[in-house]
N, C-alpha and C positions, 0 to 999 in steps of 0.2 A: 342383156344382162352381162356384166363383166364375167370373164371366165372363172376367176377365183371365187366370186360370190356364188356362181352356179354350182361349182364343185363343193364349196363349203356347205351349201344348203341341201346337198344330197342326203346328208346324215351319215354318221360314222359306220352304221351297219352296211351302207351301200358303197363305202369308199373302196373296200377291198375288191368288190366285184368290178367297179369301174376301172381300178388300176390293173387288175388281171386282164380285163378285156383290152385295155390300151397296150399293155406289154405284149400280149399275144399278137395283136395287130402289128406292132413294131417288129417283132421277131419274124412274123410270117411274110409280110409284103412291103413293109416300109412306111414312110411318113404319109404318103398319099392316102392310104387306107385309113390311117388314124384320123386324118383330117376329115375325110368323107364320112366316117362312121360316127365320130363324136363331136364334130364341129369345133375341134380344138386344134390349133396349129402345133406342130411338133415342138417348137420352142417352149410353148406354154406347158405342154405335157411333161417334157423333161424337167422344167422348172418345178412343177408340182411334185414330181417324184423325188427330186433332190430335197425340196422343202420338207416333205413328209418323212423322208429317211432321217434327216438331221433332227427333226422334232421328236422322233421316237415312235412313229406309227409302225411298229415292227411287224404286226400281223397283217398290215396292209401292203407294206413294201418289202420287208425282209423276207417274208415267205415266198414272194414272187421271184426274187432274185437269188435267194439262198445265201445271202451275205449278212452276217451279223457282226457289227463292230463290238469291241470290248466295252462293257458297261459296268458300272458299280452294282453291288448287290441291291436287290429290290424286295419290297414287300410282295408276298405271293398270295394267289388264290389257288385253291385245289379243287378239282372236280374228281370225284371218286364214285364210280357207278358200275353196274352190270348191264349188259345189253344182249338181247336176243340176236343171234347171227344165223342166217340161212346159208347152208352149204350148197355146193353145186348139185348135189343129189336130192335136194329138197329137205334134208334133215335140218331141224332147228336146234341149235345149242345155245348155251349162255356163257359168255366170257366176262372177265373182270377187267376194267380199265381204269387208268388214273392219268390225269394231266395236271401239270403245274404251270402257272403263268404269272408274269409280273402283274401286279394289281393296277398300276397306272399305265396309260398309253398316250395316244395323240391328245392334244389339249381338249379338256372337258370329257374325255372318254374314260370309261371305267374298266376297260380291258386292255391288258398289255400283251407282251410277246410270250409265246410258249417257250418254256425252258426245260421241261422234262416230261417224258411219257413212260407209262408202264402198261403191260398187257399180260394176262394170265388165262390159261385154260386148265383149271385144276384137275379135271378127270384124267388128263394125259400128262400132268405135271409140267406143262409147257409154260414158260414165262419169258418175257423180253423186257428190257429197260433201256432207254436211251436219253442222254442229256444233250441239249442243243448247245453248240459252241460256235466259234467263229468259222470253223471249217467243217462242221457236221450239223446237219439240220434235216432230220428224217422222222416220219411218224407212220404208224401202221395203218394201212388202208384195206388190206385183204387178208383174211385168214380162212383157210380151207383145209379139209382133210381128204386126201385123194389116195386111193389104194392103201389106206391105213396110215399114211404119212402126213403129218402136219406141215403146211406151207404158210409162210408169212411174206407179204410184200410191203415194203416201205416206200412211201413217196419221198423222193429226193429233192431237196431245195438248195443244195450246196453244189458249187461248181467242181469241187475236188473229185467227186465221184465220177464225173463224166470226162475228166481231164484226158485220160488215155483210152477212152472207149469209142466205139463206132458211133457216128452221128445218128444212126438209125436205132440205136439202143434206147429203150424207154428210160425216162428219168425215174427209175425205181430200182431198189435193191431187193434181191430175191433170196429168201432163206428157206432151208429145210431142216426140220428137227431130226437129228440123228444121234442116237446113244446119249440122250439127255442134254444135248446142246444144239444151238443153231449153227448151221454150216451154210455159208454163202454158196449159191449155185449160179451158173450162167443163165442168162435169160432163156436160152434154148432148152434148158433142162427144167424150167419152171412151167407148170401147166397153165400158161397164160390164157388159153382158149377155154379153160374149164373153171378155174378159180374165179370167184365172184368178188366184185368190189362191194363188200358186205359190212364194212365197219363204218360207224358213224363218223362224219367229218365236221360236225358242227355242234360241239358239246358245251361251248361257252354261251351263257345267257348275256343279256344286256348288263346285268349286275350279278353279284355272287349268288344271290338267292334264286336266280334263274338257271344256274349251271346244272348240268346233268347230275342226278343223284338217284339212288335207289335202282329199280329195274326199269330199263328202257325197252319197250316192246318193239318188235320188228316193224310193225305197221305204223309206228308213230315216230320213227327216227329218220333224220335226214341222211341221205347217201350222196356219194360223189357220182353223179350221173346215173342214168337209167331210171326205171320205174320200180319203186320199192315192192309193189304187189305183184306185178306181172313179168317184168323184164329187167332185173338189175343187171348192170353192165358186168361183163367179164373184164379181167385185167386187160386183155388184148383190145377189146372194143373201146374201153375208156381211154387208154393211152393213144391209140391210133386215131380215133375220131377227133380227139383234142390236139393231135399233133404234138404230143408230149414226149419229145425225143431229145437226146443229148445234143442235137444240133442247136438247140436253144442256148446252151452254155458255151458251145465251141466256136461260135461266130466271133 
């Protein structure tokens, strides 16, 4: 079967996973591993990535590279929900989240690129908001309360953040809530070995009616890595096992 036909027939829900795997392979060990793992020559892989980027498959390609070209305003979909979050000490809390995305995406797809995120934990009056731009693309993946202090980790998808950082730093921004505002802290001062990857990473449905809404229970939400019931990843285990370091962007 022709490589493009094979790729097209995977289905849009699988495109992002395929691309992420291919890009990880490229950044890790080069074209030989890509060819052996996927059966696609490097030239074909790069061609597909460029084609998808130009066509606007933003959440499949843009999120991988952290590069978003300027685009005209788009019609949007909004996911607005609360979700149960398990903290490092086993306590279960409920946070409020919101995500905004462009309605249209890759041809025949109903989901577009993420453009805005919000997060709140009302009992402590904690809130965070971020808007995706050409040079800034980050979303919350971990929220924990350690020794009475709220900590938030953002997954980084833009090159700017890693530009002057050590290649072994995680592709994550680390924040601590201090005196009513978020303060960025160095990775060494963030409890990466205790804070859990406990925020859902897949809140968009195939269509708007399937998007997250209402209360999302802990045992029914998708996480980034780890087992939701027994062993959710810590920030440290997630980023190190997946080799999610600034060296990806600094090559």
